[in-house]
C-alpha positions as CSV (number, residue, x, y, z in Angstrom):
1,M,63.5,-2.4,24.5
2,A,64.7,0.5,26.5
3,E,64.1,1.2,30.2
4,K,64.6,4.2,32.4
5,I,63.9,4.9,36.1
6,I,63.0,8.3,37.6
7,N,63.4,8.6,41.3
8,V,60.9,10.8,43.1
9,D,61.4,12.1,46.6
10,D,57.7,12.6,47.5
11,T,55.2,9.8,47.0
12,E,52.4,12.5,46.9
13,Q,53.9,13.7,43.6
14,I,53.6,10.1,42.2
15,I,50.0,10.0,43.3
16,N,49.4,13.3,41.6
17,L,51.2,12.2,38.5
18,F,49.3,8.9,38.2
19,G,45.9,10.5,38.8
20,T,42.6,9.0,39.9
21,Y,42.4,5.4,38.8
22,D,45.7,5.9,37.0
23,E,44.0,8.1,34.3
24,N,46.9,10.5,33.9
25,I,49.6,7.8,33.5
26,N,47.3,5.8,31.2
27,A,47.1,8.9,28.9
28,I,50.9,9.1,28.9
29,Q,51.3,5.4,28.1
30,R,48.9,5.8,25.2
31,Q,50.6,8.9,23.9
32,Y,54.1,7.4,23.8
33,N,53.3,3.6,23.6
34,V,55.3,2.9,26.8
35,V,54.7,1.0,30.0
36,V,55.0,3.1,33.2
37,L,55.1,1.4,36.6
38,S,55.8,2.8,40.1
39,R,57.7,1.0,42.8
40,G,58.0,2.9,46.0
41,T,59.6,6.2,45.0
42,D,60.8,5.0,41.6
43,V,58.9,5.4,38.3
44,K,60.0,3.0,35.6
45,I,59.3,3.6,31.9
46,S,59.7,0.8,29.3
47,G,59.4,0.9,25.5
48,S,61.3,1.8,22.4
49,E,64.3,4.1,23.0
50,E,62.8,7.1,21.3
51,N,59.4,6.7,23.0
52,V,61.0,6.2,26.4
53,E,63.1,9.3,25.9
54,R,60.0,11.4,25.1
55,A,58.0,9.9,28.0
56,V,60.8,10.7,30.4
57,Q,60.9,14.3,29.3
58,A,57.1,14.6,29.7
59,I,57.0,12.8,33.1
60,S,60.0,14.8,34.4
61,A,58.2,18.1,33.4
62,L,55.0,16.9,35.0
63,M,56.8,16.1,38.2
64,K,58.3,19.6,38.4
65,I,54.8,21.1,37.9
66,S,53.4,18.8,40.5
67,G,56.2,19.9,42.9
68,T,54.7,23.5,42.8
69,G,51.5,22.1,44.3
70,E,49.6,22.1,41.0
71,R,47.2,19.2,40.3
72,V,48.2,17.3,37.2
73,T,45.1,17.2,35.0
74,D,44.2,16.1,31.5
75,Q,44.9,19.7,30.3
76,T,48.3,19.7,31.9
77,I,49.3,16.4,30.2
78,R,48.0,17.6,26.8
79,Y,50.0,20.8,27.1
80,V,53.2,19.2,28.3
81,T,53.1,16.4,25.7
82,S,52.6,19.1,22.9
83,M,55.6,21.0,24.2
84,V,57.7,17.8,24.2
85,S,56.7,17.0,20.6
86,E,57.8,20.5,19.6
87,G,61.1,20.3,21.5
88,E,60.2,23.2,23.8
89,T,60.3,21.5,27.2
90,E,62.9,24.0,28.4
91,Q,60.3,26.7,28.3
92,L,58.2,24.8,30.8
93,N,60.7,25.8,33.5
94,N,59.3,29.3,33.2
95,L,56.1,28.0,34.8
96,L,57.8,26.9,38.0
97,G,58.3,30.3,39.6
98,D,56.3,32.0,42.4
99,G,52.6,32.3,41.9
100,I,50.8,35.6,41.0
101,C,48.6,35.7,44.1
102,V,46.7,33.5,46.6
103,T,42.9,33.2,46.4
104,A,40.6,33.6,49.4
105,T,40.6,29.8,49.7
106,G,44.4,29.5,49.7
107,K,44.9,28.4,46.1
108,I,48.0,29.8,44.4
109,I,47.3,31.3,41.0
110,R,50.0,30.5,38.5
111,P,50.2,30.7,34.7
112,R,49.6,27.3,33.3
113,T,51.0,27.7,29.8
114,V,54.1,29.6,28.4
115,G,51.6,31.9,26.6
116,Q,50.0,32.7,29.9
117,K,53.4,33.4,31.5
118,K,54.3,35.8,28.7
119,Y,51.0,37.6,29.2
120,V,51.5,38.0,32.9
121,D,55.0,39.3,32.3
122,S,53.6,41.8,29.7
123,I,51.2,43.1,32.3
124,R,54.0,43.4,34.8
125,N,56.3,45.3,32.4
126,N,53.9,47.5,30.5
127,T,51.3,50.2,31.4
128,I,48.8,49.0,28.8
129,V,48.3,45.4,27.6
130,L,45.9,44.0,25.0
131,G,45.3,40.3,25.6
132,V,43.7,38.8,22.6
133,G,42.8,35.2,22.1
134,P,40.1,32.5,22.2
135,A,37.8,31.6,25.1
136,G,39.4,29.6,27.9
137,T,42.9,31.1,27.8
138,G,42.6,32.8,31.1
139,K,42.8,36.4,29.7
140,T,40.4,37.9,32.2
141,Y,41.1,35.7,35.2
142,L,44.8,36.3,35.1
143,A,44.3,40.1,34.6
144,V,42.1,40.1,37.7
145,A,44.8,38.1,39.6
146,M,47.4,40.7,38.6
147,A,45.0,43.5,39.7
148,A,44.6,41.8,43.1
149,K,48.3,41.3,43.5
150,A,48.9,45.0,42.7
151,F,46.3,46.1,45.2
152,K,47.6,43.9,48.0
153,A,51.1,45.2,47.3
154,H,49.7,48.8,47.6
155,E,50.9,49.6,44.1
156,I,47.4,50.8,43.2
157,N,44.4,51.9,45.4
158,K,41.5,51.0,43.2
159,I,40.4,48.1,40.8
160,I,38.0,49.0,38.0
161,L,36.5,46.3,35.8
162,T,34.3,47.1,32.9
163,R,32.9,45.6,29.7
164,P,30.4,46.6,27.0
165,A,26.9,46.0,28.2
166,V,25.4,44.7,24.9
167,E,26.3,41.3,23.6
168,A,25.0,38.4,21.5
169,G,22.3,40.6,19.9
170,E,20.6,41.4,23.2
171,K,19.7,45.0,24.0
172,L,19.4,46.3,27.6
173,G,16.0,47.8,27.0
174,F,14.4,44.4,26.4
175,L,15.8,42.9,29.7
176,P,13.8,43.0,32.9
177,G,14.6,45.1,36.0
178,D,16.4,48.4,36.7
179,L,19.8,49.3,35.3
180,Q,21.8,47.3,37.8
181,D,19.6,44.2,37.2
182,K,20.1,44.6,33.4
183,V,23.9,44.9,33.5
184,D,24.7,42.4,36.3
185,P,24.5,39.3,34.0
186,Y,27.0,40.8,31.7
187,L,29.4,41.6,34.5
188,R,29.0,38.2,36.3
189,P,32.3,36.7,35.0
190,L,34.1,39.7,36.5
191,Y,32.3,39.3,39.8
192,D,33.2,35.6,39.9
193,A,36.9,36.3,39.4
194,L,37.0,39.0,42.1
195,F,35.1,36.7,44.5
196,D,37.9,34.1,44.0
197,M,40.6,36.6,44.7
198,F,39.2,38.4,47.7
199,G,36.4,36.3,49.2
200,A,32.8,37.4,49.5
201,D,33.2,39.5,52.7
202,S,36.2,41.5,51.5
203,F,34.8,41.9,48.0
204,N,31.5,43.4,49.4
205,K,33.4,45.7,51.8
206,Y,35.7,47.0,48.9
207,M,32.6,47.4,46.7
208,E,30.9,49.5,49.4
209,K,33.9,51.7,49.8
210,G,34.3,52.1,46.0
211,I,37.8,50.5,46.1
212,I,36.5,47.9,43.7
213,E,34.2,49.1,40.9
214,V,32.4,46.8,38.3
215,A,30.5,48.9,35.8
216,P,29.4,49.1,32.2
217,L,31.8,50.8,29.8
218,A,29.5,53.8,29.3
219,Y,30.2,54.7,33.0
220,M,33.9,55.4,32.1
221,R,33.1,58.4,30.0
222,G,34.4,61.8,31.3
223,R,36.6,60.3,34.0
224,T,40.3,60.3,34.7
225,L,41.3,57.0,36.4
226,E,44.4,57.5,38.6
227,G,46.1,55.0,40.8
228,A,43.9,52.3,39.4
229,F,44.2,48.9,37.8
230,I,41.6,49.0,35.0
231,I,40.4,46.0,33.0
232,L,38.2,46.2,29.9
233,D,36.8,42.7,29.2
234,E,35.1,41.5,25.9
235,A,36.7,44.5,24.1
236,Q,35.9,42.9,20.7
237,N,32.4,44.3,21.2
238,T,33.5,47.9,21.6
239,T,33.3,50.4,18.7
240,S,36.3,52.4,17.6
241,E,34.9,55.4,19.5
242,Q,34.3,53.4,22.7
243,I,37.8,51.9,22.9
244,K,39.4,55.3,22.2
245,M,37.3,56.8,24.9
246,F,38.4,54.1,27.3
247,L,42.1,54.3,26.5
248,T,42.1,58.0,27.1
249,R,40.8,57.6,30.6
250,L,44.3,56.5,31.7
251,G,45.6,58.6,34.6
252,N,48.9,58.6,36.5
253,D,50.1,55.5,38.4
254,S,47.5,53.3,36.6
255,K,47.6,50.2,34.5
256,M,45.1,49.0,31.8
257,V,44.5,45.5,30.5
258,I,42.1,45.1,27.6
259,T,41.0,41.6,26.8
260,G,38.9,40.2,23.9
261,D,38.4,37.4,21.3
262,I,38.2,38.8,17.8
263,T,36.5,35.6,16.6
264,Q,33.4,36.4,18.8
265,I,32.3,39.8,17.7
266,D,28.6,40.5,18.5
267,L,28.5,44.0,16.9
268,P,26.1,44.8,14.1
269,D,27.7,44.2,10.6
270,S,27.8,47.9,10.1
271,K,30.1,48.4,13.1
272,K,33.8,47.6,13.1
273,S,35.4,46.2,16.2
274,G,37.4,48.8,18.2
275,L,39.7,46.1,19.4
276,I,40.8,45.1,15.9
277,E,41.4,48.7,15.1
278,A,43.3,49.3,18.4
279,M,45.6,46.4,17.6
280,K,46.6,48.0,14.4
281,V,46.9,51.6,15.7
282,L,48.8,50.8,18.9
283,R,51.2,48.1,17.7
284,N,54.3,50.4,17.6
285,V,53.5,52.5,20.7
286,D,56.0,52.2,23.5
287,D,54.8,50.9,26.9
288,I,51.8,49.1,25.1
289,C,52.0,45.4,24.5
290,I,49.7,43.3,22.3
291,H,49.8,39.7,23.5
292,K,48.1,37.0,21.3
293,F,47.0,33.7,22.8
294,N,46.5,30.5,20.7
295,E,44.6,27.3,21.1
296,K,47.5,25.8,23.1
297,D,46.8,28.3,25.9
298,V,43.2,27.0,26.4
299,V,43.0,25.6,29.9
300,R,39.3,24.4,29.8
301,H,37.9,21.1,28.6
302,K,39.8,19.4,25.7
303,L,36.8,20.0,23.5
304,V,37.1,23.8,23.9
305,Q,40.6,23.5,22.5
306,D,39.3,21.3,19.6
307,I,36.5,23.7,18.9
308,V,38.8,26.7,18.8
309,K,41.1,24.8,16.4
310,A,38.2,23.8,14.2
311,Y,36.9,27.3,13.9
312,E,40.4,28.7,13.2
313,K,40.8,26.1,10.4
314,Y,37.3,26.9,9.0
315,S,38.1,30.7,9.1
316,S,41.4,30.3,7.3
317,E,39.9,28.1,4.6
318,R,37.1,30.7,3.9
319,K,39.8,33.4,3.4
320,K,41.5,31.3,0.6
């Protein structure tokens, strides 16, 4: 029987680590078959030598993450324990830096996985980034956070968010209302992210002034977008012609982020996804980065991660 003690300066971190009704620490105990107890500012871990060593690595990493002000959740524990099992705990230190930006409610936005951190760094270091991966990986939300950061730092003077207006087999002509009523439901995820970053009052003010623009992809045709941070969401539902049209709108002092999930293409069978084509065409072009997320980067409910993994397995088996 081995035993190790971790000393923690801040009791709030211990409370965060253990979670409501000890749900977090119970998950760690089950994962590593150890007993974890807290005594004042000490956390004691008991069990077999190998299991204690792994539990210490996981708890130490979680305490560092907690020290940044992040709440330790079930997703955090799943991610950290997976990194421990793969011997990649050193990479978790990359998540401890300064946040991207602060939301209107005062929450600091940070990458929550190594994959997310690499994505954010890619946006910082390249003019065009293609962020491709499953639902729940933060592709769009982190891109909006980077746009908000660039705007607040006066690096750009306009934020433009767009996405194809037809998805899941629905056509605008069959939807009720005028054009704005028809497209708003498709753009709602973008509105929600901007609300988080700027707050309702600032968001509405910037929209009225044209500083923030949220519009269907068709509205981009014929324009040159200068001094702007432009995000194309759900790009898997663009055609080859549409994504080429979008890419060639890039003007001076602008950035582009294109996000999509190539496993959720809603185009008719006769149409090929412009995103898949762009990934092939642009892979060797300087100042363009193609970043691929995987199921480990999913930061939603555990079931979302399991669903993504199940579909990836099913898809790979069908190709055999």
